[in-house]
C-alpha positions in Angstrom: 5.6 83.9 62.7 1.9 84.7 61.9 1.2 81.0 63.5 3.3 81.8 66.5 2.0 85.5 67.1 -1.7 84.0 67.0 -0.5 80.9 69.1 0.6 83.4 71.5 -2.1 85.8 71.6 -4.8 83.2 71.9 -2.9 81.2 74.8 -3.0 84.7 76.4 -6.6 85.0 76.5 -7.7 82.0 77.0 -5.3 81.9 80.2 -6.8 85.6 81.1 -10.4 84.4 80.8 -9.7 81.1 82.6 -7.8 82.8 85.9 -10.6 84.8 87.1 -9.4 84.2 90.3 -5.8 85.7 89.8 -4.5 89.2 90.6 -5.9 92.1 88.6 -2.5 93.4 88.3 -1.9 90.1 86.3 -4.7 90.5 84.0 -3.8 94.5 83.6 -0.5 93.7 82.6 -1.1 90.5 80.2 -4.0 92.0 78.1 -2.5 94.6 75.9 0.1 91.9 75.0 -2.6 90.0 73.8 -4.3 92.4 71.8 -0.9 93.2 70.5 -0.4 89.5 69.2 -3.5 89.3 67.6 -3.3 92.6 65.6 0.0 91.6 64.7 -1.4 88.4 63.2 -4.4 89.9 61.9 -1.9 92.5 60.0 0.2 89.6 59.0 -2.6 87.9 57.0 -3.3 90.8 54.4 0.3 91.1 54.1 1.0 87.3 52.9 -2.2 88.1 50.5 -0.7 90.9 48.9 2.7 89.3 48.8 1.1 86.2 46.8 -0.8 88.3 44.4 2.2 90.3 43.8 4.6 87.1 43.1 1.6 85.9 40.5 -0.2 88.2 37.7 -3.8 87.4 37.2 -4.7 85.8 40.4 -7.8 84.7 40.5 -10.2 85.5 43.5 -8.9 88.7 44.0 -12.0 90.6 45.1 -12.5 88.1 47.8 -9.0 87.9 48.8 -9.3 92.0 48.9 -12.3 91.5 51.4 -10.7 89.3 53.3 -7.5 91.4 53.6 -10.0 94.3 54.8 -11.6 92.3 57.0 -8.4 91.1 59.0 -7.1 94.6 58.7 -10.5 95.7 60.4 -10.0 93.2 63.2 -6.5 93.8 63.5 -7.2 97.7 64.0 -9.8 96.7 66.7 -7.3 94.9 68.6 -5.0 97.4 68.6 -7.6 99.9 69.6 -8.3 97.7 72.5 -4.5 97.7 73.7 -5.4 101.5 74.8 -8.6 100.3 76.7 -6.9 98.1 79.2 -5.9 101.2 81.0 -9.7 102.0 81.5 -11.9 99.8 83.7 -14.1 97.5 81.1 -16.7 94.5 82.3 -15.8 91.1 82.4 -18.1 90.0 79.7 -16.2 92.1 77.3 -12.8 90.3 78.2 -14.6 87.0 77.8 -15.7 87.9 73.9 -12.2 88.9 73.6 -10.9 85.5 74.9 -13.3 83.5 72.4 -12.1 85.5 69.4 -8.8 85.0 70.5 -9.0 80.9 70.7 -11.2 81.2 67.5 -8.7 83.6 65.7 -5.9 80.8 65.9 -7.7 77.5 63.8 -9.0 80.1 61.5 -5.6 82.0 60.6 -3.8 78.2 60.7 -6.6 77.2 58.0 -6.6 80.3 55.9 -2.6 80.5 55.6 -2.3 76.8 54.5 -4.6 77.8 51.8 -3.5 80.5 50.8 -1.0 78.4 48.4 -3.8 76.5 46.8 -5.9 79.8 46.4 -2.9 81.5 44.8 -2.1 78.6 42.6 -5.8 78.4 41.3 -5.8 79.8 37.6 -7.6 82.8 36.7 -10.5 82.8 34.2 -8.1 83.9 31.5 -6.1 81.1 32.3 -8.7 79.0 32.3 -10.0 80.0 29.3 -6.8 79.6 27.7 -6.5 75.9 29.2 -9.9 75.1 27.7 -8.7 76.1 24.2 -5.9 74.2 24.5 -7.9 71.2 26.1 -10.2 71.5 22.9 -7.2 71.7 20.8 -5.8 68.8 22.4 -9.2 66.9 22.2 -9.4 68.1 18.3 -5.8 66.8 17.8 -6.8 63.3 19.6 -9.6 63.0 17.6 -7.8 63.5 14.5 -5.1 61.0 15.6 -7.8 58.4 16.5 -9.2 58.8 13.3 -5.7 58.7 11.4 -5.1 55.3 13.8 -8.4 53.8 12.9 -7.5 54.4 8.9 -4.1 53.5 9.6 -5.4 50.0 10.8 -7.9 49.8 8.1 -5.3 50.3 5.7 -3.1 47.8 7.6 -5.5 45.3 8.1 -6.4 45.8 4.3 -2.8 45.7 3.4 -2.5 42.5 5.6 -5.8 40.6 4.0 -5.0 41.5 0.4 -1.0 41.0 0.5 0.2 39.0 -2.0 2.4 37.0 -0.2 1.6 35.4 3.4 1.8 37.3 6.9 1.0 35.9 10.0 1.5 36.8 14.0 2.8 33.6 15.6 3.2 32.8 19.1 6.4 32.0 20.9 5.4 28.4 20.8 4.7 28.1 17.3 0.9 28.6 17.3 -0.6 30.5 14.6 -2.0 33.7 16.4 -3.1 35.6 13.1 -2.9 34.8 9.6 -3.9 36.3 6.2 -6.1 34.9 3.6 -3.0 34.4 1.0 -1.2 32.3 3.5 -4.4 30.2 4.1 -4.7 29.7 0.4 -0.8 28.9 0.3 -1.3 26.0 2.8 -4.8 25.0 1.5 -6.4 25.6 5.3 -9.0 27.5 6.4 -8.4 30.3 8.5 -9.9 28.5 11.6 -8.4 25.3 10.8 -4.9 26.7 10.7 -5.2 28.7 13.8 -5.7 25.5 15.9 -2.0 24.0 14.0 1.2 25.1 15.0 4.3 25.8 12.7 5.6 22.1 13.3 2.2 20.7 12.1 3.1 22.3 8.5 6.5 21.6 8.4 8.1 18.6 6.6 9.6 16.0 8.4 13.3 16.7 6.6 12.9 20.1 7.6 12.0 19.2 11.3 15.0 16.7 11.5 17.8 19.2 9.9 16.3 22.0 12.8 18.5 24.1 14.4 17.9 27.0 17.0 17.7 29.5 14.4 15.5 32.0 16.3 17.9 31.9 19.0 20.0 35.0 17.9 16.6 36.8 17.4 15.2 36.1 20.9 18.8 37.2 22.2 18.6 40.5 20.4 21.8 39.5 18.2 19.9 40.3 15.2 16.9 42.5 14.6 15.2 39.8 12.0 15.8 36.3 10.2 15.3 34.6 7.1 15.1 31.0 6.7 13.4 28.8 3.9 11.1 25.7 4.6 9.3 23.5 3.1 5.8 23.2 4.2 3.2 20.4 3.7 -0.4 21.5 2.5 -3.6 20.2 3.6 -3.7 17.8 0.3 -0.3 16.7 0.9 1.7 18.4 -1.3 4.6 20.4 -0.6 5.7 24.0 -1.4 8.8 26.1 -0.3 8.4 29.1 1.3 10.8 31.8 2.2 10.0 33.0 6.0 11.1 36.8 7.1 10.7 36.8 11.0 10.6 39.8 13.6 10.2 39.8 17.2 8.3 41.9 18.8 8.7 42.8 22.3 6.6 44.7 25.2 7.7 48.1 26.8 9.6 45.9 29.3 11.6 44.3 26.3 9.9 41.0 26.7 9.2 38.9 23.7 5.6 39.1 22.9 5.2 37.6 19.0 6.7 37.1 16.0 5.8 38.7 12.6 6.1 36.6 9.7 6.1 37.2 6.2 5.8 34.0 4.0 7.0 34.0 0.4 6.0 31.4 -2.0 9.5 30.2 -3.4 8.2 26.9 -5.2 8.8 28.1 -8.6 12.5 29.6 -7.5 13.3 26.4 -6.3 12.6 24.2 -8.8 14.2 26.9 -11.1 17.2 26.9 -9.0 17.1 22.9 -9.2 17.0 23.4 -13.1 19.5 25.9 -13.0 22.0 23.8 -10.9 21.2 20.4 -12.8 21.6 22.5 -16.2 25.0 23.9 -14.7 26.1 20.2 -13.6 25.4 19.0 -17.3 27.1 22.1 -18.7 30.2 21.3 -16.8 30.1 17.5 -17.7 29.5 18.8 -21.3 32.5 21.4 -20.9 34.5 18.4 -19.0 33.7 16.1 -21.9 34.1 18.5 -24.8 37.5 19.5 -23.2 38.3 15.9 -23.3 37.1 15.6 -27.0 39.2 18.6 -28.0 42.3 17.2 -26.0 41.5 13.8 -28.1 40.9 15.7 -31.5 44.2 17.0 -30.9 45.9 13.9 -30.2 43.9 12.3 -33.5 45.2 15.4 -35.2 48.8 14.8 -34.5 48.2 11.4 -35.5 46.2 12.1 -38.3 48.7 14.6 -39.8 51.4 11.4 -39.7 48.8 9.2 -41.1 48.3 11.9 -43.7 51.1 10.9 -45.5 50.2 7.3 -45.6 46.7 8.1 -47.3 48.3 7.9 -50.9 50.1 4.6 -50.3 46.9 3.2 -48.3 44.5 4.5 -51.5 46.4 2.3 -53.6 46.3 -0.5 -51.4 42.8 -0.1 -51.0 42.3 -0.1 -54.6 43.6 -3.8 -55.0 41.9 -4.7 -52.0 38.2 -3.5 -53.6 39.6 -5.1 -56.8 40.3 -8.6 -54.9 36.8 -8.2 -53.4 35.2 -7.8 -56.5 36.7 -10.7 -58.1 36.7 -12.9 -54.8 32.9 -12.4 -53.9 30.5 -15.4 -54.5 27.9 -12.5 -56.5 28.6 -10.4 -59.2 28.8 -6.4 -58.6 27.5 -3.8 -61.2 26.4 -0.6 -62.2 23.9 0.5 -65.0 22.0 3.3 -66.4 19.2 4.9 -64.5 16.9 5.2 -67.5 16.8 3.5 -71.2 17.4 0.0 -71.5 19.6 -0.4 -68.3 22.4 -1.3 -70.1 25.4 -2.2 -68.0 28.4 0.3 -67.4 30.5 -1.9 -65.2 30.3 -5.8 -64.3 32.7 -7.2 -62.0 34.5 -10.5 -62.9 32.5 -12.8 -60.9 29.8 -12.9 -63.3 31.7 -15.2 -65.2 30.9 -17.9 -62.5 27.3 -17.1 -62.2 26.6 -17.0 -65.8 29.6 -18.3 -67.7 29.8 -15.0 -69.9 32.6 -12.4 -69.4 31.9 -9.0 -67.9 32.8 -7.5 -70.9 30.1 -8.9 -72.8 27.3 -7.1 -70.5 29.3 -3.7 -70.8 29.6 -4.1 -74.6 25.9 -5.0 -75.8 23.4 -2.8 -73.5 20.6 -5.6 -74.5 23.2 -8.8 -73.7 21.2 -8.8 -70.4 17.6 -8.5 -71.1 17.7 -10.8 -74.2 18.9 -13.8 -71.7 16.0 -13.7 -69.1 13.8 -16.1 -69.5 10.8 -14.7 -71.3 8.0 -15.9 -68.6 10.2 -13.6 -66.1 11.0 -10.5 -68.3 7.7 -8.7 -67.9 7.7 -9.1 -63.6 11.3 -8.4 -64.0 11.5 -4.9 -65.8 8.1 -4.0 -63.7 9.9 -4.2 -60.5 13.0 -2.5 -62.1 11.3 0.6 -63.1 10.0 1.0 -60.0 13.4 1.3 -58.4 13.0 5.1 -59.4 10.5 5.5 -57.3 11.6 3.2 -54.0 15.2 3.6 -54.5 15.8 -0.2 -53.6 14.3 -3.2 -55.1 15.1 -6.8 -54.9 14.5 -9.0 -58.1 14.5 -12.7 -58.6 14.3 -14.4 -62.0 15.4 -17.2 -64.5 18.7 -16.1 -66.5 20.0 -18.5 -69.5 23.3 -20.0 -69.0 26.1 -20.0 -71.5 25.7 -23.8 -71.0 21.9 -23.5 -72.3 20.6 -24.0 -68.7 18.6 -21.6 -66.8 19.7 -20.6 -63.5 17.7 -18.5 -60.5 19.6 -15.3 -60.0 18.7 -12.8 -57.0 19.4 -9.5 -57.9 19.7 -6.8 -55.3 19.5 -3.3 -56.7 19.8 0.3 -55.3 19.6 3.8 -56.9 22.1 6.1 -56.5 21.6 10.1 -56.7 24.0 13.3 -56.6 23.4 16.1 -54.4 21.0 17.3 -56.3 18.7 14.2 -55.6 19.2 13.8 -59.6 19.5 10.0 -60.6 22.7 8.9 -61.5 23.1 5.3 -61.7 22.0 1.5 -60.5 23.9 -0.3 -58.4 23.5 -3.9 -58.3 24.4 -7.2 -56.7 23.6 -10.6 -58.3 24.3 -13.8 -57.0 22.9 -17.7 -58.0 20.3 -18.9 -55.8 19.2 -22.1 -58.0 19.9 -24.4 -55.1 17.7 -22.5 -52.9 14.9 -22.7 -55.2 15.5 -26.4 -55.6 15.3 -26.7 -51.6 12.1 -24.5 -51.4 10.7 -26.9 -54.0 11.8 -29.7 -52.3 10.5 -28.2 -48.9 6.9 -28.2 -51.1 7.2 -31.5 -51.9 8.2 -32.6 -48.5 4.9 -30.8 -46.8 3.1 -32.4 -49.7 4.2 -35.9 -48.8 3.7 -35.1 -44.9 0.1 -34.3 -45.3 -0.3 -37.5 -47.6 1.6 -39.4 -44.8 -0.5 -37.7 -41.9 -3.9 -38.1 -43.7 -2.9 -41.9 -44.1 -1.5 -42.6 -40.4 -3.9 -44.5 -38.1 -3.7 -42.0 -35.3 -5.3 -38.4 -35.0 -2.5 -35.6 -36.1 -2.7 -31.8 -35.4 -0.6 -28.8 -35.7 -0.8 -25.7 -33.8 1.1 -22.1 -34.2 2.7 -20.4 -31.4 -0.7 -18.6 -30.5 -2.0 -22.3 -29.8 -4.3 -22.0 -32.8 -4.6 -25.3 -34.6 -3.8 -24.7 -38.4 -3.8 -28.4 -39.5 -5.8 -31.7 -38.9 -5.4 -35.0 -40.8 -8.1 -36.8 -41.9 -8.0 -39.5 -39.2 -9.2 -36.5 -36.9 -11.7 -35.4 -39.2 -13.1 -39.0 -39.6 -13.0 -39.5 -35.5 -14.9 -36.3 -34.9 -17.3 -36.2 -38.0 -16.5 -32.5 -38.7 -15.1 -30.2 -41.6 -11.2 -28.8 -41.5 -12.9 -25.7 -41.5 -14.7 -26.1 -38.4 -11.9 -27.9 -36.5 -9.2 -25.0 -37.3 -8.2 -22.4 -34.6 -10.2 -22.9 -31.8 -13.2 -24.8 -33.1 -12.0 -28.5 -32.1 -12.4 -27.5 -28.5 -16.1 -27.6 -29.2 -15.8 -31.4 -28.8 -13.6 -31.8 -25.6 -15.7 -32.8 -22.5 -16.7 -29.8 -20.6 -15.2 -31.2 -17.3 -11.7 -31.8 -19.3 -11.3 -28.4 -21.1 -9.7 -26.3 -18.1 -7.5 -29.3 -17.5 -6.6 -29.7 -21.1 -5.8 -25.8 -21.4 -3.7 -25.6 -18.2 -1.8 -28.4 -19.8 -1.0 -27.2 -23.3 2.4 -24.7 -22.7 1.7 -21.2 -24.3 4.3 -19.2 -25.9 5.1 -16.4 -23.2 8.3 -17.1 -22.0 8.3 -20.7 -20.9 10.9 -23.0 -22.4 9.6 -25.4 -25.4 8.8 -28.8 -24.0 7.0 -31.9 -25.2 3.5 -32.4 -23.3 1.0 -35.4 -22.9 -2.4 -34.7 -21.6 -5.5 -37.0 -21.3 -8.8 -36.1 -22.0 -12.2 -36.8 -23.5 -13.0 -36.1 -27.1 -16.5 -36.4 -28.5 -16.8 -38.9 -31.7 -18.7 -39.2 -34.6 -21.2 -41.1 -33.3 -22.0 -38.7 -30.0 -19.9 -40.7 -27.5 -16.8 -39.3 -25.4 -13.7 -41.7 -26.1 -10.6 -40.7 -24.0 -7.7 -39.4 -25.7 -3.8 -39.8 -25.1 -2.3 -36.4 -26.5 1.3 -36.3 -27.2 3.0 -33.1 -28.8 6.5 -31.8 -29.2 7.4 -28.3 -30.2 8.5 -27.2 -33.8 11.4 -25.1 -33.8 12.5 -22.7 -36.6 16.2 -22.3 -37.6 16.9 -19.4 -35.2 15.8 -21.5 -32.1 12.2 -19.7 -31.6 9.1 -22.0 -30.8 6.7 -21.8 -34.4 4.3 -24.2 -32.6 3.5 -27.9 -31.7 2.7 -31.0 -33.6 1.1 -33.8 -32.0 -0.6 -37.3 -32.1 -3.6 -38.7 -30.3 -4.5 -42.1 -29.6 -7.9 -44.0 -28.4 -7.2 -45.0 -24.5 -10.8 -45.8 -24.0 -10.0 -49.6 -23.4 -6.5 -48.8 -21.3 -8.9 -46.2 -18.9 -11.4 -49.1 -18.2 -8.7 -51.4 -17.4 -7.5 -48.7 -14.8 -10.8 -48.3 -13.3 -10.8 -52.2 -12.9 -7.2 -52.1 -11.5 -8.1 -49.4 -9.0 -11.2 -51.0 -7.9 -9.0 -54.3 -7.2 -6.7 -52.2 -5.2 -9.8 -50.7 -2.9 -10.5 -54.2 -2.2 -7.0 -55.3 -1.5 -6.5 -52.3 0.9 -9.8 -53.1 2.6 -8.6 -56.6 2.6 -5.5 -55.5 4.2 -7.3 -53.2 6.9 -9.6 -56.4 8.0 -5.7 -58.8 8.5 -4.9 -55.6 10.7 -8.1 -56.0 12.9 -7.5 -59.8 13.0 -3.9 -59.5 14.0 -4.7 -57.0 16.8 -7.6 -59.0 18.0 -5.5 -62.1 17.8 -2.5 -60.8 19.6 -4.9 -59.4 22.2 -6.7 -62.8 23.0 -3.4 -64.4 23.0 -2.5 -62.7 26.1 -5.0 -63.9 28.2 -4.2 -67.8 28.1 0.0 -66.9 28.1 -0.7 -64.8 31.2 -2.6 -68.1 32.6 0.3 -70.2 32.0 2.8 -67.6 33.7 0.7 -67.4 36.4 0.2 -71.0 37.3 3.5 -72.0 36.5 4.9 -69.2 39.2 2.6 -70.6 41.7 3.4 -74.2 41.0 7.3 -73.2 41.4 6.0 -71.4 44.9 4.0 -74.6 46.0 6.7 -77.1 45.5 9.7 -74.8 45.6 11.6 -77.3 48.3 10.3 -80.2 47.2 11.6 -79.9 42.9 15.2 -81.1 41.9 17.5 -78.9 40.0 16.5 -80.0 36.5 12.6 -79.3 37.2 13.7 -75.8 38.3 15.3 -75.5 35.4 12.3 -76.4 33.4 9.9 -74.2 35.1 12.3 -71.1 34.4 12.5 -71.7 30.7 8.7 -71.9 31.0 8.4 -68.5 32.8 11.1 -66.9 30.4 9.3 -68.2 27.4 6.2 -66.9 28.5 7.5 -63.3 29.4 9.2 -63.1 25.8 6.0 -64.3 24.4 4.1 -61.3 26.1 6.8 -59.1 25.1 6.2 -60.1 21.7 2.3 -60.1 21.8 2.5 -56.4 22.9 4.9 -55.4 20.1 2.3 -57.2 17.9 0.0 -55.2 18.9 1.9 -51.8 18.9 2.7 -52.9 15.5 -1.0 -53.6 14.5 -2.2 -50.3 16.2 0.2 -48.4 13.9 -1.5 -49.1 10.7 -0.3 -47.8 7.2 -3.5 -45.6 6.6 -2.6 -42.2 5.3 -5.6 -40.5 7.6 -4.5 -37.4 9.2 -7.6 -37.1 11.3 -6.0 -37.1 14.9 -3.2 -34.9 13.8 -2.5 -31.9 15.9 0.3 -29.2 16.2 2.6 -30.3 18.9 5.5 -29.4 20.5 8.3 -31.9 20.0 10.5 -31.0 23.0 7.4 -32.1 25.0 7.0 -35.0 23.1 10.8 -35.8 24.0 10.0 -35.2 27.6 7.3 -37.9 27.6 9.5 -40.4 25.7 12.4 -40.0 28.2 10.0 -40.1 31.0 9.0 -43.5 29.9 12.7 -44.5 29.9 13.7 -42.9 33.2 14.6 -46.5 34.5 16.9 -47.6 31.5 18.5 -44.5 31.7 19.1 -44.1 35.6 20.5 -48.0 35.2 22.9 -47.1 32.4 23.8 -43.6 33.3 23.2 -42.6 30.0 23.6 -39.1 29.1 20.7 -37.4 26.7 21.6 -34.0 24.7 19.4 -32.2 22.4 19.1 -29.4 20.7 15.5 -27.3 20.5 12.9 -29.2 18.7 10.5 -27.5 16.2 6.9 -27.5 16.3 4.9 -29.8 14.0 1.8 -31.3 12.8 1.9 -35.0 13.8 0.0 -38.0 15.6 1.3 -37.2 19.2 1.2 -40.4 21.0 2.8 -42.4 18.0 5.4 -39.6 17.9 6.0 -40.4 22.0 6.7 -44.2 20.6 9.1 -43.2 17.5 11.6 -41.2 19.8 11.2 -43.8 22.8 12.3 -46.9 20.4 15.3 -45.0 18.6 16.4 -43.7 22.2 15.9 -46.8 23.9 17.9 -49.0 21.1 20.5 -46.2 21.5 21.1 -47.1 25.2 20.6 -50.9 24.9 23.1 -51.5 22.4 25.9 -50.0 24.0 29.8 -51.2 24.7 29.9 -52.7 28.2 32.7 -50.4 29.5 31.2 -47.2 27.8 28.7 -44.9 28.9 25.8 -44.6 26.7 25.8 -41.0 25.2 22.7 -39.8 22.9 22.4 -36.5 20.9 19.4 -35.3 19.4 19.3 -32.9 16.7 16.9 -31.4 13.8 17.5 -29.2 10.7 15.6 -28.0 7.7 15.8 -30.5 5.1 14.3 -29.8 1.2 13.3 -33.3 -0.5 13.9 -34.3 -4.1 10.4 -33.1 -4.5 11.1 -29.6 -3.3 9.2 -30.2 -0.3 10.4 -28.5 3.2 10.7 -31.3 5.9 12.6 -31.2 9.2 15.5 -34.1 9.3 15.6 -35.3 12.8 18.9 -37.3 13.8 19.5 -39.7 16.8 23.2 -40.4 17.0 24.7 -42.9 20.0 28.3 -44.2 20.4 27.2 -47.8 20.6 28.2 -50.8 18.8 27.2 -49.7 15.3 25.6 -51.8 12.5 27.7 -53.3 9.6 26.1 -51.4 6.2 25.2 -54.9 4.7 22.0 -55.4 7.4 20.8 -51.6 7.2 17.7 -52.7 5.0 17.3 -56.1 7.1 16.9 -54.0 10.6 13.5 -52.5 9.4 11.7 -56.0 8.7 9.8 -57.1 11.3 11.0 -60.1 13.3 14.5 -59.6 12.0 17.3 -59.4 14.7 21.1 -59.1 14.3 22.0 -60.5 18.1 20.9 -63.1 20.0 18.1 -62.4 22.9 20.6 -63.7 25.6 23.1 -60.7 24.3 20.5 -58.0 23.6 16.9 -58.6 24.7 14.2 -57.8 21.9 11.6 -58.9 20.0 12.9 -57.6 16.3 9.7 -55.2 15.9 10.6 -51.9 17.2 12.3 -50.3 14.3 9.4 -52.3 12.1 6.9 -49.9 13.9 9.3 -46.7 13.9 9.1 -47.2 10.0 5.4 -48.0 9.7 5.1 -44.5 12.2 7.3 -42.5 9.7 5.7 -43.5 6.6 2.3 -42.8 8.1 3.5 -39.4 8.7 4.6 -38.9 5.1 8.3 -39.1 6.0 11.5 -41.7 5.5 13.7 -43.2 8.0 17.4 -44.3 7.4 20.4 -45.2 9.2 24.2 -44.2 8.6 26.5 -46.4 10.8 29.7 -48.7 10.7 30.6 -51.6 13.2 32.2 -50.3 16.5 31.6 -46.5 15.4 28.2 -45.9 16.5 24.9 -45.1 14.8 22.7 -42.1 13.5 19.2 -42.9 12.9 17.7 -40.3 10.7 14.0 -39.8 9.6 12.1 -36.9 7.9 8.4 -35.1 9.2 7.0 -32.5 7.4 6.4 -29.0 8.4 
């Protein structure tokens, strides 16, 4: 309303001032109206201020608002008074001033009215003072809250670091964001090292393999926290079991931020649980076992109740059996007093077969036994008998006077019996006649004496050693040979005379007692004689066995083989010269075969020229003779080539030109050389994969070429040749690993009586007109195989085909 009034008044004043050419009647009528509107507007402003002050107590700037209201009232009164002056003539200047005032009053009033709510809303000084006090209280409370927060953070940090269990903040991908020192000590890492790792890096492989989405319920807000047990790998590689208590921290938008993990070492608890589990299992087994035992006891008790009725009957039978055993035992059983004269209180009837005396004679006379012990054995026997009170058991051997007047050796085993108070009650003994054993021992001593006498008089060197290879005996011949005493030779002293170059070989040849089966052995070595010269010795030894089958040592004899060794060296020299002679003969055969080819080639050439020149002038016989000459020359030339090949193979065992070759490639070269023969006969060649070996490649090609060529050549006229080549691993009689090759055909076969003949040079089973050849091919094959350290043989029957076998080393 105030805005509308001021607007109309201002517009009217402006219109009046701007329309100076308008009729005066209009100015006179509108001027009071504008003043009235301005007055109303100015009267409305203090009214609005008064209403605002009335609505709010303690309105600020009340004095200023009062002065503004007074000013507006004065201005409103001025315009009210001006309304009365419009009926009096006034100058134009006054009208212009009012017009300007009217125009200015509109924005001023609008601005003032728009700021009145803000002015009214401004707090009063008392309110500002109360607000300041409230603000100070809030600042103090905030400072106290910040101090409390700092204390809480320091307390939380101290609790985090000094907690007895591990605490950590873990990222959503498993990375360690913050860890306390307790957890670092638990896994053995420094804090900086641990913050570079992830949870997966510390988890053992078994836990990772058995891992499931255990944190998914936590992420989906199904549960507030989650607990699990994991095995962690410490920095030093050891394992530690921990209990994880995991909680998820979210931001204000409920988005997961990180995990809070509380880690507790439960290794001891796990060990205790495992021990308790094992103890429970063991206890269950014991309970089951005890239950079974009780059930068995119940069953046995039932049977014992039944048997109890038979005890009295069996007791009588037992006494009868005991009496029978005492009477039938080969030894005499007795009891005697533990002190005093050791007189017998009981003696079994078997004593009669041992001493010839009856049992009652020993019982009735306490000195009966002591009076018949041999005088030379009394002192020692009674000394041992008195020791039984301390030792509890003793074994006596003495001579006892038989009733027939001879002394018999007695073995007496005695034992002291005590009561419940450990007081000696009596002595029980068992006597047996060992006269025959004593006689055997005496015979053995005499045998050993005879052995020593025989060994010392034998013309060979004899020695004996125990199971530890320590020599215990040398005969006099050995001592005379070495010029040393028996004390110097015993043990390992004899090794001083062994040649230094032969000592290691000798010790390796002598079997030890550690697990090897006893077996004879023979070894040759050089031994220094009394004159300081080394002589070759042939040492043969056999094991000495005890009665229970164990090795007690070795006994050996040595002979001087120096002259035989010298003869062997001469034979070796002769063999070496013979080998050189064979090489020269092979060289001669090669040269001779090579030189024979040239004149033979001239004979064949000029015979062919002669036949061509007089082709039309030769009669039938002459032509036949010329054909014979050409055929013989051709066969002679082929024979010379085969002799050259045979001489080139040689018998040397040298492997200098051996190399690793693929037998499949060697076979392809051989088949390429036989390409024309295979095509003419339409032969079928089948081969399994062949191995790679170390051999002479050129000679291996010749070997396969000859064997496959023979398989194609010696075939049935109406049957297409079929050759099968195979190989398999083979163990020879010497346990050597070899490849066994086989070449099988379907040809005419070979009679078994000719198996050895076909491998000899110039030995053929067929006429040259039937199957051409020189009889050298298989001899060459045999020399090639033997040079490679193998062997060759054939298996065949007439008209059944043949299979040639040969072996080559790996």
